[in-house]
N, CA, C and O atoms as a Tripos MOL2 file, in Angstrom:
@<TRIPOS>MOLECULE
protein
  268   267    67     0     0
PROTEIN
NO_CHARGES

@<TRIPOS>ATOM
      1 N          85.6990   90.9430  102.9990 N.3       1 UNK1
      2 CA         86.5010   92.1530  102.7190 C.3       1 UNK1
      3 C          87.0600   91.6340  100.8660 C.2       1 UNK1
      4 O          87.3090   90.4310  100.9480 O.2       1 UNK1
      5 N          87.1970   91.8990  100.0490 N.am      2 UNK2
      6 CA         88.4500   91.0300   99.1030 C.3       2 UNK2
      7 C          89.1240   91.8510   98.9210 C.2       2 UNK2
      8 O          88.8820   93.0560   98.8360 O.2       2 UNK2
      9 N          90.3370   91.1390   98.8130 N.am      3 UNK3
     10 CA         91.7560   91.1860   99.0500 C.3       3 UNK3
     11 C          91.7440   92.5430   97.9000 C.2       3 UNK3
     12 O          91.8510   93.6340   98.4610 O.2       3 UNK3
     13 N          91.6720   92.5730   96.9620 N.am      4 UNK4
     14 CA         91.7800   93.2580   95.9770 C.3       4 UNK4
     15 C          91.7250   94.6290   96.2320 C.2       4 UNK4
     16 O          92.4520   95.3360   95.5340 O.2       4 UNK4
     17 N          90.7930   95.3410   97.3580 N.am      5 UNK5
     18 CA         91.0900   96.0870   98.0630 C.3       5 UNK5
     19 C          92.1640   97.1590   98.9040 C.2       5 UNK5
     20 O          92.1770   98.3260   99.2960 O.2       5 UNK5
     21 N          93.2410   95.6770   98.9030 N.am      6 UNK6
     22 CA         94.2010   96.1040   99.7000 C.3       6 UNK6
     23 C          95.3940   96.3500   99.0990 C.2       6 UNK6
     24 O          96.4160   96.7940   99.6230 O.2       6 UNK6
     25 N          95.1900   96.0060   97.8600 N.am      7 UNK7
     26 CA         95.8810   96.2560   96.6360 C.3       7 UNK7
     27 C          96.5020   97.5800   96.6620 C.2       7 UNK7
     28 O          95.6240   98.3820   96.9810 O.2       7 UNK7
     29 N          98.0080   98.3780   96.4050 N.am      8 UNK8
     30 CA         98.7000   99.5960   96.0050 C.3       8 UNK8
     31 C          97.7740  100.0260   94.9630 C.2       8 UNK8
     32 O          97.3890   99.2250   94.1110 O.2       8 UNK8
     33 N          97.3170  101.4830   94.9820 N.am      9 UNK9
     34 CA         96.9970  101.7880   93.3040 C.3       9 UNK9
     35 C          97.5770  102.8880   93.1290 C.2       9 UNK9
     36 O          96.4400  103.3610   93.1000 O.2       9 UNK9
     37 N          98.3810  103.9700   92.9500 N.am     10 UNK10
     38 CA         99.2530  105.2460   92.2780 C.3      10 UNK10
     39 C          97.3720  106.4110   91.5310 C.2      10 UNK10
     40 O          96.7570  105.9470   90.5710 O.2      10 UNK10
     41 N          97.1020  107.1550   91.9130 N.am     11 UNK11
     42 CA         96.0900  108.0760   91.5580 C.3      11 UNK11
     43 C          96.5360  108.9160   90.7800 C.2      11 UNK11
     44 O          97.6690  109.3860   90.8890 O.2      11 UNK11
     45 N          95.9950  109.1200   90.1910 N.am     12 UNK12
     46 CA         96.2690  109.4560   88.6410 C.3      12 UNK12
     47 C          96.4030  110.7660   88.5270 C.2      12 UNK12
     48 O          96.7410  111.4750   87.5790 O.2      12 UNK12
     49 N          96.1400  110.9610   89.4580 N.am     13 UNK13
     50 CA         95.3370  112.8420   89.9890 C.3      13 UNK13
     51 C          96.6510  113.5410   90.8510 C.2      13 UNK13
     52 O          97.3160  114.5220   90.5170 O.2      13 UNK13
     53 N          96.8090  112.5540   92.2660 N.am     14 UNK14
     54 CA         97.8970  113.0720   93.1070 C.3      14 UNK14
     55 C          99.4210  112.6190   92.7960 C.2      14 UNK14
     56 O         100.5520  113.1050   92.8180 O.2      14 UNK14
     57 N          98.7590  111.3710   92.4870 N.am     15 UNK15
     58 CA        100.7080  110.6870   92.8240 C.3      15 UNK15
     59 C         100.5540  109.9410   93.6330 C.2      15 UNK15
     60 O         101.1340  108.8550   93.6300 O.2      15 UNK15
     61 N          99.6920  110.3300   94.5940 N.am     16 UNK16
     62 CA         99.5170  109.3800   96.0870 C.3      16 UNK16
     63 C          99.5070  107.7960   95.7350 C.2      16 UNK16
     64 O          99.1770  107.4560   94.5990 O.2      16 UNK16
     65 N          99.8950  106.7530   96.7810 N.am     17 UNK17
     66 CA         99.4300  105.3520   96.5530 C.3      17 UNK17
     67 C          98.9020  104.9650   97.7380 C.2      17 UNK17
     68 O          99.4320  104.8170   98.8390 O.2      17 UNK17
     69 N          97.4700  104.7790   97.2600 N.am     18 UNK18
     70 CA         96.5630  104.4600   98.5530 C.3      18 UNK18
     71 C          96.3410  102.9200   98.0570 C.2      18 UNK18
     72 O          96.7310  102.2010   97.1370 O.2      18 UNK18
     73 N          95.2050  102.7980   99.5780 N.am     19 UNK19
     74 CA         94.6100  101.1740   99.8620 C.3      19 UNK19
     75 C          93.5360  101.5040   99.2570 C.2      19 UNK19
     76 O          93.1500  102.6230   98.9200 O.2      19 UNK19
     77 N          92.9380  100.2400   99.0950 N.am     20 UNK20
     78 CA         90.8160  100.7580   99.5020 C.3      20 UNK20
     79 C          90.2800  100.9950   98.3040 C.2      20 UNK20
     80 O          90.7920  100.7760   97.2060 O.2      20 UNK20
     81 N          89.1440  101.4880   98.5700 N.am     21 UNK21
     82 CA         88.3050  101.5760   97.7570 C.3      21 UNK21
     83 C          88.6710  102.5370   96.8080 C.2      21 UNK21
     84 O          89.3260  103.3680   97.4360 O.2      21 UNK21
     85 N          88.5660  103.0470   95.0240 N.am     22 UNK22
     86 CA         88.9950  104.3670   94.9390 C.3      22 UNK22
     87 C          87.2440  104.9710   94.5870 C.2      22 UNK22
     88 O          86.2210  104.2870   94.5700 O.2      22 UNK22
     89 N          87.3950  106.5090   94.3260 N.am     23 UNK23
     90 CA         86.7980  107.3780   93.5110 C.3      23 UNK23
     91 C          86.2720  107.3250   92.1960 C.2      23 UNK23
     92 O          86.9280  106.6640   91.3910 O.2      23 UNK23
     93 N          85.5480  107.7070   91.9170 N.am     24 UNK24
     94 CA         85.3340  107.4050   90.1730 C.3      24 UNK24
     95 C          85.9920  109.8840   89.6120 C.2      24 UNK24
     96 O          86.0590  111.0970   89.8120 O.2      24 UNK24
     97 N          86.1140  109.1780   89.1990 N.am     25 UNK25
     98 CA         87.0560  111.0630   89.0240 C.3      25 UNK25
     99 C          84.9880  111.6690   88.4850 C.2      25 UNK25
    100 O          84.2670  110.7990   87.9970 O.2      25 UNK25
    101 N          84.5740  112.7210   88.6360 N.am     26 UNK26
    102 CA         83.4360  113.6730   88.2500 C.3      26 UNK26
    103 C          83.8700  114.3200   86.7010 C.2      26 UNK26
    104 O          83.3290  114.8830   85.7500 O.2      26 UNK26
    105 N          84.9410  113.9380   87.0420 N.am     27 UNK27
    106 CA         85.6340  114.9130   85.2690 C.3      27 UNK27
    107 C          85.1450  114.3030   84.6080 C.2      27 UNK27
    108 O          84.3530  114.7830   83.7970 O.2      27 UNK27
    109 N          85.3120  113.4450   84.6480 N.am     28 UNK28
    110 CA         85.2910  112.2540   83.3700 C.3      28 UNK28
    111 C          84.3320  110.7870   83.4020 C.2      28 UNK28
    112 O          83.8760  110.2390   82.3990 O.2      28 UNK28
    113 N          84.1290  110.2260   85.1010 N.am     29 UNK29
    114 CA         83.0730  109.6510   84.8830 C.3      29 UNK29
    115 C          83.7420  107.5690   84.3400 C.2      29 UNK29
    116 O          83.2030  106.5070   84.0300 O.2      29 UNK29
    117 N          85.0300  108.0600   84.5230 N.am     30 UNK30
    118 CA         85.6070  106.2680   83.6910 C.3      30 UNK30
    119 C          87.0390  106.4030   84.8110 C.2      30 UNK30
    120 O          87.2910  105.3300   85.3590 O.2      30 UNK30
    121 N          87.9730  107.5670   85.1970 N.am     31 UNK31
    122 CA         88.9670  107.4920   85.5740 C.3      31 UNK31
    123 C          88.4040  107.1900   86.8910 C.2      31 UNK31
    124 O          87.2260  107.4780   87.1050 O.2      31 UNK31
    125 N          89.2120  106.5710   87.9110 N.am     32 UNK32
    126 CA         89.7020  106.0940   89.1500 C.3      32 UNK32
    127 C          90.5380  107.0690   89.5880 C.2      32 UNK32
    128 O          91.4160  107.6240   88.9270 O.2      32 UNK32
    129 N          90.0910  107.3630   91.2950 N.am     33 UNK33
    130 CA         91.2560  108.5180   91.8370 C.3      33 UNK33
    131 C          91.0410  107.7800   93.3600 C.2      33 UNK33
    132 O          90.3130  106.8770   93.7740 O.2      33 UNK33
    133 N          92.0090  108.6060   93.9250 N.am     34 UNK34
    134 CA         92.2270  108.3970   95.2440 C.3      34 UNK34
    135 C          90.6250  108.8800   96.6650 C.2      34 UNK34
    136 O          89.6020  109.5040   96.3860 O.2      34 UNK34
    137 N          90.8240  108.5840   97.3730 N.am     35 UNK35
    138 CA         89.1780  109.0830   97.8160 C.3      35 UNK35
    139 C          89.9350  110.3060   98.6240 C.2      35 UNK35
    140 O          89.5630  111.2070   97.8730 O.2      35 UNK35
    141 N          90.3770  110.6810   99.1760 N.am     36 UNK36
    142 CA         90.8190  111.9500   99.1150 C.3      36 UNK36
    143 C          90.9190  112.9580   97.5630 C.2      36 UNK36
    144 O          90.3340  114.0410   97.5760 O.2      36 UNK36
    145 N          91.4730  112.6430   96.6280 N.am     37 UNK37
    146 CA         90.9320  113.3640   95.3510 C.3      37 UNK37
    147 C          89.2040  113.4510   95.2910 C.2      37 UNK37
    148 O          88.5240  114.4760   95.2670 O.2      37 UNK37
    149 N          88.7340  112.0080   95.2750 N.am     38 UNK38
    150 CA         87.6040  112.5970   94.8910 C.3      38 UNK38
    151 C          86.2720  113.2700   96.2800 C.2      38 UNK38
    152 O          85.0670  113.5190   96.3350 O.2      38 UNK38
    153 N          86.9860  113.2920   96.8140 N.am     39 UNK39
    154 CA         86.3510  114.4140   98.2120 C.3      39 UNK39
    155 C          86.3650  115.4280   97.5110 C.2      39 UNK39
    156 O          85.2760  115.8810   97.1570 O.2      39 UNK39
    157 N          87.7610  116.1820   97.0400 N.am     40 UNK40
    158 CA         88.5340  117.5150   96.1610 C.3      40 UNK40
    159 C          87.1180  118.0220   95.8920 C.2      40 UNK40
    160 O          86.3540  118.8550   96.3790 O.2      40 UNK40
    161 N          87.1210  116.6520   94.3410 N.am     41 UNK41
    162 CA         85.9060  117.1170   93.6550 C.3      41 UNK41
    163 C          84.8380  117.5780   94.0680 C.2      41 UNK41
    164 O          84.2210  118.6350   93.9370 O.2      41 UNK41
    165 N          84.6550  116.2850   94.7820 N.am     42 UNK42
    166 CA         83.2670  117.1310   95.4780 C.3      42 UNK42
    167 C          82.8410  118.0610   95.7240 C.2      42 UNK42
    168 O          81.9110  118.6700   95.1960 O.2      42 UNK42
    169 N          83.7760  118.4150   96.9790 N.am     43 UNK43
    170 CA         83.7600  119.5740   97.0940 C.3      43 UNK43
    171 C          84.3790  120.6490   96.3380 C.2      43 UNK43
    172 O          84.3220  121.7340   96.9180 O.2      43 UNK43
    173 N          84.9640  120.6520   95.1890 N.am     44 UNK44
    174 CA         85.1730  121.8740   94.1110 C.3      44 UNK44
    175 C          83.7290  122.3530   93.4900 C.2      44 UNK44
    176 O          83.0590  123.3720   93.3160 O.2      44 UNK44
    177 N          83.6970  120.8520   93.2610 N.am     45 UNK45
    178 CA         81.4750  121.4380   92.6410 C.3      45 UNK45
    179 C          80.5470  121.6450   93.3530 C.2      45 UNK45
    180 O          79.4130  121.5470   92.8840 O.2      45 UNK45
    181 N          80.7350  121.9760   94.6260 N.am     46 UNK46
    182 CA         80.1420  122.6060   95.0520 C.3      46 UNK46
    183 C          80.6660  124.0050   96.0850 C.2      46 UNK46
    184 O          80.1830  124.4370   97.1310 O.2      46 UNK46
    185 N          81.5320  124.3360   95.4900 N.am     47 UNK47
    186 CA         82.5260  125.8520   95.1470 C.3      47 UNK47
    187 C          83.2820  125.9850   97.0960 C.2      47 UNK47
    188 O          83.3200  126.9450   97.8660 O.2      47 UNK47
    189 N          83.6140  124.9830   97.2010 N.am     48 UNK48
    190 CA         84.5230  125.0470   98.7050 C.3      48 UNK48
    191 C          86.0590  125.1640   97.9580 C.2      48 UNK48
    192 O          86.4990  124.5330   96.9970 O.2      48 UNK48
    193 N          86.6940  126.2300   98.7930 N.am     49 UNK49
    194 CA         87.6300  126.3370   97.9510 C.3      49 UNK49
    195 C          89.1850  125.9490   98.5320 C.2      49 UNK49
    196 O          89.3520  125.9790   99.7510 O.2      49 UNK49
    197 N          90.4290  125.5490   97.5530 N.am     50 UNK50
    198 CA         91.2220  124.6820   98.7070 C.3      50 UNK50
    199 C          91.7260  124.5300   99.8740 C.2      50 UNK50
    200 O          91.9640  123.4640  100.4420 O.2      50 UNK50
    201 N          91.9820  126.1210  100.4400 N.am     51 UNK51
    202 CA         92.2900  125.5630  102.1980 C.3      51 UNK51
    203 C          90.7610  125.4160  103.1490 C.2      51 UNK51
    204 O          90.9950  125.5060  104.3540 O.2      51 UNK51
    205 N          89.6090  125.2570  102.8890 N.am     52 UNK52
    206 CA         88.7810  125.1150  103.1250 C.3      52 UNK52
    207 C          88.7720  123.4140  103.0890 C.2      52 UNK52
    208 O          88.2320  122.9730  104.1040 O.2      52 UNK52
    209 N          89.1830  122.4940  102.2780 N.am     53 UNK53
    210 CA         89.2500  121.1600  101.5030 C.3      53 UNK53
    211 C          89.7400  121.0010  102.8720 C.2      53 UNK53
    212 O          89.0890  120.7770  103.8930 O.2      53 UNK53
    213 N          91.6850  121.2410  102.6360 N.am     54 UNK54
    214 CA         92.4320  120.9660  103.5220 C.3      54 UNK54
    215 C          92.3750  120.3810  105.1140 C.2      54 UNK54
    216 O          92.9880  119.4740  105.6790 O.2      54 UNK54
    217 N          91.2150  121.4590  105.6120 N.am     55 UNK55
    218 CA         90.9090  121.4530  106.9400 C.3      55 UNK55
    219 C          89.8060  120.1550  106.9330 C.2      55 UNK55
    220 O          89.9000  119.2440  107.7560 O.2      55 UNK55
    221 N          88.7210  120.1990  105.8610 N.am     56 UNK56
    222 CA         87.9120  118.7440  105.9540 C.3      56 UNK56
    223 C          88.3190  117.5810  105.9310 C.2      56 UNK56
    224 O          87.8700  116.7430  106.7130 O.2      56 UNK56
    225 N          89.8710  117.1170  104.4280 N.am     57 UNK57
    226 CA         90.2140  116.4400  104.6740 C.3      57 UNK57
    227 C          90.8950  115.9380  106.1310 C.2      57 UNK57
    228 O          91.0920  114.7440  106.3580 O.2      57 UNK57
    229 N          91.1370  116.7120  106.8240 N.am     58 UNK58
    230 CA         92.2360  116.7410  107.9500 C.3      58 UNK58
    231 C          91.4450  116.1640  108.5050 C.2      58 UNK58
    232 O          91.6200  114.9640  108.7190 O.2      58 UNK58
    233 N          90.1150  116.9240  109.0000 N.am     59 UNK59
    234 CA         89.3390  116.2400  110.1950 C.3      59 UNK59
    235 C          88.9400  114.5340  109.6540 C.2      59 UNK59
    236 O          89.1020  113.5170  110.3290 O.2      59 UNK59
    237 N          88.5170  114.6040  108.5790 N.am     60 UNK60
    238 CA         88.4360  113.0990  107.6380 C.3      60 UNK60
    239 C          89.6000  112.2060  108.2270 C.2      60 UNK60
    240 O          89.2240  111.3260  109.0010 O.2      60 UNK60
    241 N          91.0560  112.3060  107.9600 N.am     61 UNK61
    242 CA         92.2490  111.6830  108.8640 C.3      61 UNK61
    243 C          92.1240  111.7290  109.8220 C.2      61 UNK61
    244 O          92.1670  110.5850  110.2740 O.2      61 UNK61
    245 N          91.9220  112.6570  110.7890 N.am     62 UNK62
    246 CA         91.7380  113.2770  111.9610 C.3      62 UNK62
    247 C          90.5880  111.9300  112.9620 C.2      62 UNK62
    248 O          90.9340  111.3590  113.9970 O.2      62 UNK62
    249 N          89.1620  111.7380  112.1800 N.am     63 UNK63
    250 CA         88.9130  110.6120  113.0030 C.3      63 UNK63
    251 C          88.5560  109.4180  112.1750 C.2      63 UNK63
    252 O          87.7880  108.5120  112.4970 O.2      63 UNK63
    253 N          89.2150  109.5490  111.0810 N.am     64 UNK64
    254 CA         89.0200  107.5330  110.1670 C.3      64 UNK64
    255 C          90.1010  106.7520  109.6520 C.2      64 UNK64
    256 O          90.5990  106.6530  108.5300 O.2      64 UNK64
    257 N          90.3460  106.2030  110.7980 N.am     65 UNK65
    258 CA         91.8270  105.3560  110.2190 C.3      65 UNK65
    259 C          92.0640  103.8520  110.2000 C.2      65 UNK65
    260 O          92.3870  102.8630  110.8570 O.2      65 UNK65
    261 N          91.6620  104.3660  108.9250 N.am     66 UNK66
    262 CA         91.9390  102.6000  107.7470 C.3      66 UNK66
    263 C          92.8050  101.3080  108.5740 C.2      66 UNK66
    264 O          94.0270  101.3230  108.4240 O.2      66 UNK66
    265 N          92.0910   99.9850  109.6040 N.am     67 UNK67
    266 CA         93.0080   99.6580  109.6260 C.3      67 UNK67
    267 C          94.1430   99.0230  108.6880 C.2      67 UNK67
    268 O          95.2440   98.7360  109.1590 O.2      67 UNK67
@<TRIPOS>BOND
     1     1     2 1
     2     2     3 1
     3     3     4 2
     4     3     5 am
     5     5     6 1
     6     6     7 1
     7     7     8 2
     8     7     9 am
     9     9    10 1
    10    10    11 1
    11    11    12 2
    12    11    13 am
    13    13    14 1
    14    14    15 1
    15    15    16 2
    16    15    17 am
    17    17    18 1
    18    18    19 1
    19    19    20 2
    20    19    21 am
    21    21    22 1
    22    22    23 1
    23    23    24 2
    24    23    25 am
    25    25    26 1
    26    26    27 1
    27    27    28 2
    28    27    29 am
    29    29    30 1
    30    30    31 1
    31    31    32 2
    32    31    33 am
    33    33    34 1
    34    34    35 1
    35    35    36 2
    36    35    37 am
    37    37    38 1
    38    38    39 1
    39    39    40 2
    40    39    41 am
    41    41    42 1
    42    42    43 1
    43    43    44 2
    44    43    45 am
    45    45    46 1
    46    46    47 1
    47    47    48 2
    48    47    49 am
    49    49    50 1
    50    50    51 1
    51    51    52 2
    52    51    53 am
    53    53    54 1
    54    54    55 1
    55    55    56 2
    56    55    57 am
    57    57    58 1
    58    58    59 1
    59    59    60 2
    60    59    61 am
    61    61    62 1
    62    62    63 1
    63    63    64 2
    64    63    65 am
    65    65    66 1
    66    66    67 1
    67    67    68 2
    68    67    69 am
    69    69    70 1
    70    70    71 1
    71    71    72 2
    72    71    73 am
    73    73    74 1
    74    74    75 1
    75    75    76 2
    76    75    77 am
    77    77    78 1
    78    78    79 1
    79    79    80 2
    80    79    81 am
    81    81    82 1
    82    82    83 1
    83    83    84 2
    84    83    85 am
    85    85    86 1
    86    86    87 1
    87    87    88 2
    88    87    89 am
    89    89    90 1
    90    90    91 1
    91    91    92 2
    92    91    93 am
    93    93    94 1
    94    94    95 1
    95    95    96 2
    96    95    97 am
    97    97    98 1
    98    98    99 1
    99    99   100 2
   100    99   101 am
   101   101   102 1
   102   102   103 1
   103   103   104 2
   104   103   105 am
   105   105   106 1
   106   106   107 1
   107   107   108 2
   108   107   109 am
   109   109   110 1
   110   110   111 1
   111   111   112 2
   112   111   113 am
   113   113   114 1
   114   114   115 1
   115   115   116 2
   116   115   117 am
   117   117   118 1
   118   118   119 1
   119   119   120 2
   120   119   121 am
   121   121   122 1
   122   122   123 1
   123   123   124 2
   124   123   125 am
   125   125   126 1
   126   126   127 1
   127   127   128 2
   128   127   129 am
   129   129   130 1
   130   130   131 1
   131   131   132 2
   132   131   133 am
   133   133   134 1
   134   134   135 1
   135   135   136 2
   136   135   137 am
   137   137   138 1
   138   138   139 1
   139   139   140 2
   140   139   141 am
   141   141   142 1
   142   142   143 1
   143   143   144 2
   144   143   145 am
   145   145   146 1
   146   146   147 1
   147   147   148 2
   148   147   149 am
   149   149   150 1
   150   150   151 1
   151   151   152 2
   152   151   153 am
   153   153   154 1
   154   154   155 1
   155   155   156 2
   156   155   157 am
   157   157   158 1
   158   158   159 1
   159   159   160 2
   160   159   161 am
   161   161   162 1
   162   162   163 1
   163   163   164 2
   164   163   165 am
   165   165   166 1
   166   166   167 1
   167   167   168 2
   168   167   169 am
   169   169   170 1
   170   170   171 1
   171   171   172 2
   172   171   173 am
   173   173   174 1
   174   174   175 1
   175   175   176 2
   176   175   177 am
   177   177   178 1
   178   178   179 1
   179   179   180 2
   180   179   181 am
   181   181   182 1
   182   182   183 1
   183   183   184 2
   184   183   185 am
   185   185   186 1
   186   186   187 1
   187   187   188 2
   188   187   189 am
   189   189   190 1
   190   190   191 1
   191   191   192 2
   192   191   193 am
   193   193   194 1
   194   194   195 1
   195   195   196 2
   196   195   197 am
   197   197   198 1
   198   198   199 1
   199   199   200 2
   200   199   201 am
   201   201   202 1
   202   202   203 1
   203   203   204 2
   204   203   205 am
   205   205   206 1
   206   206   207 1
   207   207   208 2
   208   207   209 am
   209   209   210 1
   210   210   211 1
   211   211   212 2
   212   211   213 am
   213   213   214 1
   214   214   215 1
   215   215   216 2
   216   215   217 am
   217   217   218 1
   218   218   219 1
   219   219   220 2
   220   219   221 am
   221   221   222 1
   222   222   223 1
   223   223   224 2
   224   223   225 am
   225   225   226 1
   226   226   227 1
   227   227   228 2
   228   227   229 am
   229   229   230 1
   230   230   231 1
   231   231   232 2
   232   231   233 am
   233   233   234 1
   234   234   235 1
   235   235   236 2
   236   235   237 am
   237   237   238 1
   238   238   239 1
   239   239   240 2
   240   239   241 am
   241   241   242 1
   242   242   243 1
   243   243   244 2
   244   243   245 am
   245   245   246 1
   246   246   247 1
   247   247   248 2
   248   247   249 am
   249   249   250 1
   250   250   251 1
   251   251   252 2
   252   251   253 am
   253   253   254 1
   254   254   255 1
   255   255   256 2
   256   255   257 am
   257   257   258 1
   258   258   259 1
   259   259   260 2
   260   259   261 am
   261   261   262 1
   262   262   263 1
   263   263   264 2
   264   263   265 am
   265   265   266 1
   266   266   267 1
   267   267   268 2
@<TRIPOS>SUBSTRUCTURE
     1 UNK1         2 RESIDUE 1 A UNK
     2 UNK2         6 RESIDUE 1 A UNK
     3 UNK3        10 RESIDUE 1 A UNK
     4 UNK4        14 RESIDUE 1 A UNK
     5 UNK5        18 RESIDUE 1 A UNK
     6 UNK6        22 RESIDUE 1 A UNK
     7 UNK7        26 RESIDUE 1 A UNK
     8 UNK8        30 RESIDUE 1 A UNK
     9 UNK9        34 RESIDUE 1 A UNK
    10 UNK10       38 RESIDUE 1 A UNK
    11 UNK11       42 RESIDUE 1 A UNK
    12 UNK12       46 RESIDUE 1 A UNK
    13 UNK13       50 RESIDUE 1 A UNK
    14 UNK14       54 RESIDUE 1 A UNK
    15 UNK15       58 RESIDUE 1 A UNK
    16 UNK16       62 RESIDUE 1 A UNK
    17 UNK17       66 RESIDUE 1 A UNK
    18 UNK18       70 RESIDUE 1 A UNK
    19 UNK19       74 RESIDUE 1 A UNK
    20 UNK20       78 RESIDUE 1 A UNK
    21 UNK21       82 RESIDUE 1 A UNK
    22 UNK22       86 RESIDUE 1 A UNK
    23 UNK23       90 RESIDUE 1 A UNK
    24 UNK24       94 RESIDUE 1 A UNK
    25 UNK25       98 RESIDUE 1 A UNK
    26 UNK26      102 RESIDUE 1 A UNK
    27 UNK27      106 RESIDUE 1 A UNK
    28 UNK28      110 RESIDUE 1 A UNK
    29 UNK29      114 RESIDUE 1 A UNK
    30 UNK30      118 RESIDUE 1 A UNK
    31 UNK31      122 RESIDUE 1 A UNK
    32 UNK32      126 RESIDUE 1 A UNK
    33 UNK33      130 RESIDUE 1 A UNK
    34 UNK34      134 RESIDUE 1 A UNK
    35 UNK35      138 RESIDUE 1 A UNK
    36 UNK36      142 RESIDUE 1 A UNK
    37 UNK37      146 RESIDUE 1 A UNK
    38 UNK38      150 RESIDUE 1 A UNK
    39 UNK39      154 RESIDUE 1 A UNK
    40 UNK40      158 RESIDUE 1 A UNK
    41 UNK41      162 RESIDUE 1 A UNK
    42 UNK42      166 RESIDUE 1 A UNK
    43 UNK43      170 RESIDUE 1 A UNK
    44 UNK44      174 RESIDUE 1 A UNK
    45 UNK45      178 RESIDUE 1 A UNK
    46 UNK46      182 RESIDUE 1 A UNK
    47 UNK47      186 RESIDUE 1 A UNK
    48 UNK48      190 RESIDUE 1 A UNK
    49 UNK49      194 RESIDUE 1 A UNK
    50 UNK50      198 RESIDUE 1 A UNK
    51 UNK51      202 RESIDUE 1 A UNK
    52 UNK52      206 RESIDUE 1 A UNK
    53 UNK53      210 RESIDUE 1 A UNK
    54 UNK54      214 RESIDUE 1 A UNK
    55 UNK55      218 RESIDUE 1 A UNK
    56 UNK56      222 RESIDUE 1 A UNK
    57 UNK57      226 RESIDUE 1 A UNK
    58 UNK58      230 RESIDUE 1 A UNK
    59 UNK59      234 RESIDUE 1 A UNK
    60 UNK60      238 RESIDUE 1 A UNK
    61 UNK61      242 RESIDUE 1 A UNK
    62 UNK62      246 RESIDUE 1 A UNK
    63 UNK63      250 RESIDUE 1 A UNK
    64 UNK64      254 RESIDUE 1 A UNK
    65 UNK65      258 RESIDUE 1 A UNK
    66 UNK66      262 RESIDUE 1 A UNK
    67 UNK67      266 RESIDUE 1 A UNK
């Protein structure tokens, strides 16, 4: 895996610092955002409410622990 994926980035949408692969914002197809914001944008696009998004992200974080 390339080392550049481990460089810290700051998400312009939520301000969180993250490492790994960014997501491409669905709103402008240009902005790189953190994986959580990418997941939220995808869930919003199919009408999932914020509370349910929180539950889904909690499950993802619980089951997937990056190295």
